[in-house]
C-alpha positions as CSV (number, residue, x, y, z in Angstrom):
1,M,0.3,0.1,0.2
2,Q,1.6,3.4,-0.9
3,L,0.8,6.1,1.3
4,D,1.5,10.2,0.9
5,L,1.9,11.4,4.3
6,E,2.0,15.0,5.5
7,I,5.5,15.6,7.3
8,A,6.6,18.7,9.3
9,R,10.7,19.2,9.2
10,L,11.8,20.9,12.4
11,N,15.2,21.5,14.1
12,L,14.6,20.6,18.0
13,Q,17.6,21.7,20.1
14,D,19.8,21.4,16.6
15,V,18.6,17.9,16.1
16,N,16.7,17.3,12.6
17,V,13.5,15.9,13.1
18,V,11.0,15.0,10.5
19,V,7.2,14.5,11.8
20,V,5.4,12.5,9.8
21,F,1.5,12.7,10.1
22,I,-0.4,9.2,10.4
23,N,-3.9,8.8,10.4
24,G,-4.9,7.2,13.6
25,A,-2.9,5.0,16.0
26,P,-0.7,2.4,14.1
27,N,-2.3,-0.7,13.2
28,P,-0.2,-2.1,10.4
29,P,0.0,-5.9,9.1
30,G,3.0,-6.2,10.8
31,S,4.6,-5.0,14.0
32,V,4.9,-1.3,15.2
33,A,8.3,-1.7,14.9
34,Q,7.9,-2.7,11.4
35,Y,5.4,0.4,10.2
36,Y,8.4,3.0,12.1
37,A,10.9,1.2,10.4
38,A,9.0,1.6,7.2
39,L,8.9,5.4,7.7
40,Q,12.7,5.8,8.7
41,G,13.3,3.9,5.6
42,A,10.8,6.3,3.2
43,A,12.7,8.9,4.7
44,A,16.0,8.1,4.2
45,Q,15.0,7.7,0.5
46,A,13.5,10.8,0.0
47,G,16.8,12.5,1.3
48,L,15.5,13.4,4.4
49,D,17.8,13.5,7.4
50,G,16.9,13.1,11.1
51,N,15.0,11.1,13.9
52,I,11.8,10.1,12.6
53,A,8.5,10.9,14.6
54,A,5.0,9.7,13.8
55,V,2.1,11.2,15.1
56,W,-1.4,11.4,15.4
57,P,-4.1,12.6,17.4
58,D,-5.7,10.6,19.9
59,E,-10.0,11.0,20.3
60,F,-9.3,13.7,23.1
61,G,-7.2,15.6,20.3
62,R,-4.3,14.3,22.6
63,T,-0.9,14.5,20.4
64,R,0.4,10.6,20.8
65,F,3.3,9.6,18.8
66,L,6.3,7.3,18.4
67,A,10.0,8.9,18.4
68,P,13.0,8.5,19.9
69,P,13.5,8.7,23.5
70,E,15.3,12.2,23.1
71,Q,12.2,13.8,21.7
72,H,9.7,12.4,23.8
73,S,9.3,15.4,26.5
74,F,8.8,17.3,23.3
75,F,6.1,15.3,22.1
76,Q,4.6,15.0,25.5
77,I,3.9,18.4,25.8
78,V,3.1,20.0,22.2
79,D,-0.6,20.5,20.8
80,Y,-1.4,18.4,18.0
81,D,-2.7,21.7,16.2
82,Q,0.5,23.3,16.8
83,L,2.7,20.7,15.0
84,C,0.0,20.6,11.7
85,A,0.5,24.3,11.8
86,Q,4.2,23.5,10.8
87,I,3.2,20.8,7.3
88,N,6.0,21.6,5.5
89,G,5.9,18.5,2.8
90,T,4.9,14.8,2.1
91,L,6.5,11.7,2.3
92,R,5.3,8.8,0.2
93,C,5.8,5.8,1.9
94,S,5.2,1.9,1.0
95,L,3.4,-0.3,3.6
96,S,2.8,-3.6,3.5
């Protein structure tokens, strides 16, 4: 399955982070780790450098995420709508 996902390229304390907006919590045919690896591979193939963070809103509008541990404190406090305001591109990703 091919997906075109919106992204925001951010720099957080001198670390490049590619925020990938996904529709709901990851529920891939494989594991969440495989899903995250697919996002990382697609970003690398597209020439996007930095850490990858997948984000989605929960049913209450709170930000949920998959990200490296060093970015957890940022994603725990940032509002999903604030992240959406930073969207500045798309990422094509193949999920199997």
